[in-house]
N, C-alpha and C positions, 0 to 999 in steps of 0.2 A: 504493500500500500504506500501511497504518497500523500504528504500533507499539502502538496502544491495543487492549486486549483486548475481545472482543465480549461484550455482555450483552443480556439480554431485559428490556425495560422494560414493566411491567404497571401500569396505573392502576386505581384502585378496588380495590386488592388486599387491603383490610382485611377483606373478608367476601364471601360469596356466590360468584358465578361468578368474580370476580377472584381470590379466594383459591384456588379450585379450579384455575383456569388456572395459577397460580403453582406449585402442587404438580405438575401434569402436566409443565410445562416443566422443573422441577427434576429430576423423575424421568428425564427424557430427556437430562440432562446439561448443561442451560443454566444459566449464571450469571445471577442475577436482580437487577433493581433494582425494589423494591416502592414504589409511590407511592400515597398517600392522605393524608387529614387526620389520622386517628387513629393516632398514633405507637405507642401501646401495643399496638394490634392488629397493626401491621406488625412490631414487634419480636418479638411472640409467634410470628408466622408465620415470621419469619426464624430464630428459635431452633428451631422445629419442623423446618424444612428442613435447617438445619445439623446437627441431631441424626441425620439420615439419612446423614451423611458427605459431603453436598454442600457446596460453598463457601457460606459464609454470605452471604445476599443483602444488597445495599446497601439501606438504608432511607432514603427521602426523604419526610419528613412535610411536606406542603405543600398549601395550598388551590389546587386546579386552576383556580379562577376568577381567580386573581391574574394581573395583566398580566405578560407576559414569562416565563411558567412554562416554556416550552420552553427558553429560554436558561438558566434556573436549573438545569433538569435536566441539560442538556448540560454546563454548567460543573462541576456537582457530580460527574458521572461522569468528566469529563476530569481533574479533580483527583485522581481515584483510578486514573488510567491506563486508563479504560474508555470505550467509546462504544456506542451501540445497534446491535445486529444485527437484533433483532426489536423491534417496538413493538406492544403490545397495548392498544388504547384500550377499556377496559371501564367506566370511570367514567361515571356518568349516573344520572338519577332520573326518575321519572314522577309525575304528579299526576292523581287522579281528580276530576272535577267539570266543570261548564260553564265554558268559557273566559271567558265574559262575567261570571262571578261569582267566579271564583277570584282570589286576590290577584295583581295584575299583575306586580309585581316578582319574585315567586317564579317565575312562568311565564317571565319574561325570563331569570332565572338558569338555568332549565332549558335554555333555548335556548343560553345561553352555554356551559354545560357539555357538553350533548349534541351541540352543533353546532360552536360556535366553537373550544372547546378541542380537541375531537377533530380538527378540521381543522388547527389549528396543529401538533399533535403528529404528525399524519399526514404533514405536509410538511416538518417541521423537520429530519428526520434521513435524508432520502432518500439523500444521499451516503454516509453510513456504512452504511445498509442495503444499498446496492449494493456497497460495498467488501467486505462480509462475506457477500454472496449470501444475505441474510436476507429479512425480510418484514414485513408489516403485517397485523394482525388487528384489525378494528373490530367491536365487539359491537353489533349492531343488535337487531332483534326481528321476530317475525312481524307485529307492528303496522305495520311499514314497508311492508307490501304493500297496505294499505287505509286509508281514512279512518276517523277515530275520534271521532265525536261523543260527548262525555262525557269524553274524554281527548284533545281535538283537538290541543293543542300537542305533547303527547308523541308521538302517532302521527305528526305532521308531522316532528318531529325525526328519528324513526327512518326515515321515508321519505327524508329527506336522506341519512342515513348509508348506506342501501342504494344510492341512486343514485350518490352521491359515490364510495363504495368500489368499486362495479362499474366506474365510469369509470377510477379509479386502477389497477385491475387491468390494464386495457388500456394505460394510459399508461406504467406502470412495468415491464411485462413485458419490453420490450426491454433494460432495465437489469439483468435477472436478479433483480428483486425480486418475491417472491410477495405478492399482496394478496388478502385475502378478507374477507367480511363474514359474521359469525356471527349467525343469526337464530333464536334459540330461541323456544319458546312460553313459557307461564307456568312460572316456577321459584320454588319456595318459599324465598325468602331475605328479608333485611331490605328489599329493594327494594319488595316488596308492602306491607309495613307503612308505609314512607316515602310510598308513593303513595296510601295510604288504602284499600287493598284488604283486605277482611275475609276470613277463611277461608271457603271454599265459594263465593266470588264469581267463581271462574275455572273453566272447563271442565276437569274432572279428566283427561279422555282426552288432552288436549294437554300436561298437566303433566309436567315432567321434572326430574330432580335436577341440581344444579349440577355434580356430578362427571361425569354423563353428557354434559352440554352441553360441559364443558371438554374431555373426551376427544375428542368429535366435532370441536370447533373446532381442536384441535391437529392431528389427523389430516388434516382438510380443508385446513388451511393448508399443511402439509408436502406434501400431494399436489397442490398447485397449483390447488385448487378456487377458484372466484370467489365463489359464494354457498353458504353452509353452513346447511341447515335440518335440525337433528337430529331423527331419528324419522320413520318411514314415514308415519304418519298426518299429522304436521305438514307433510311434503312435499306430500302429496295436497291438504291444505287450501290451501296457498299456490298450487298449480296451479289449483284450482277458483276461487280468488279472481280469477285473471286472466281467466277465461272467463265467469264469472257477470256479468250486467249490473250496472254500478256502482251504479245506483239500488237494486237489491235488496241488494247488499252494505251500502250505507249504511243501509238500513232495518233490516237484521239487527243491525248493530253498535249502532245507536241504541236498539233495543229492549233489547238486553243491558245497555247502560249505564244505561238508565232503570230496569231492575230492580235494578241495583247501587245506584243512588241511593236507591231505595225501601227496600232492605234496610238501608242505612246509617241510615235514619231510624227504623227499628224497633228 
C-alpha cells in the first residue's frame, strides 16, 4: 500500500486531444497532473477544471524531450504527496514530407518524443499503476496500421506505439493494470498545423472532434479494451487495411500524399 494519493498524468495536455482527455478524466473525478511545455496553456486549463469544483490539477511545465523526464515527474508528484494511477501519453507530433528531404534532426526529435519518451513514461510508473489498479492510455493513430510514404517516420512511430501498447496490454494484465492504445483518425487540432497539413488535405469522412476521441478513449480504457478506434467507419477502414494487399495499401497512401505535396505547392 501507498500513502500517496492517486493522480492521472496527461502529457501534451496544453491543447487538442490532450486537453480534451484532461476534461473527461476530471469530469469522472480524477485528480490530474497536466504536462506540456506551454505553462500558460496548462495553467489556463487547470483554472478551467478547478472552476468546475474539481481539485485543481498539478501543472508540470517541462520539455518531454529532456533526459530523465520520468524521474522529474515522479519526484514532483511525490513532493506533493501524489503518484500516478493513470498515465496518458498523448504528447507527439507529425511531419508531412519525404523522409529523405525533411530536416533530419527534426525527424529524430519526432522519434524521441513519439517513441522514446512514450516508452519511458509507459514503464516508469508500473508499480504505482498496479498499486492503484489504474492504467495506461497511449495515443496512437490510424496511421499505425499502415505504411506512410510522405509521412514515413510519423507513420512508423505510430506503428511502434500500436505494437508496443498491445504487447503491454498482455504483459500488465496480470498486475491488474489496464493498457490501451487510442487510434483516432484525423482530428482538427494544432497537430495538423504543426505537421504541415493544410485544411481539406484529410478525408472528411474519417475526421472526428477531439472531444469525441477523448470520450471514446476514456470509455475504452475503463472497459479494458486493448485497441480503441473511435467511429464505425474508422473501425471498418482499419479492418480493411489488414486484409487488402500491402502493395495496394502502399500505392493508395503514396498517391494521397503526393496530392498533398502538390496542393502545398499551389
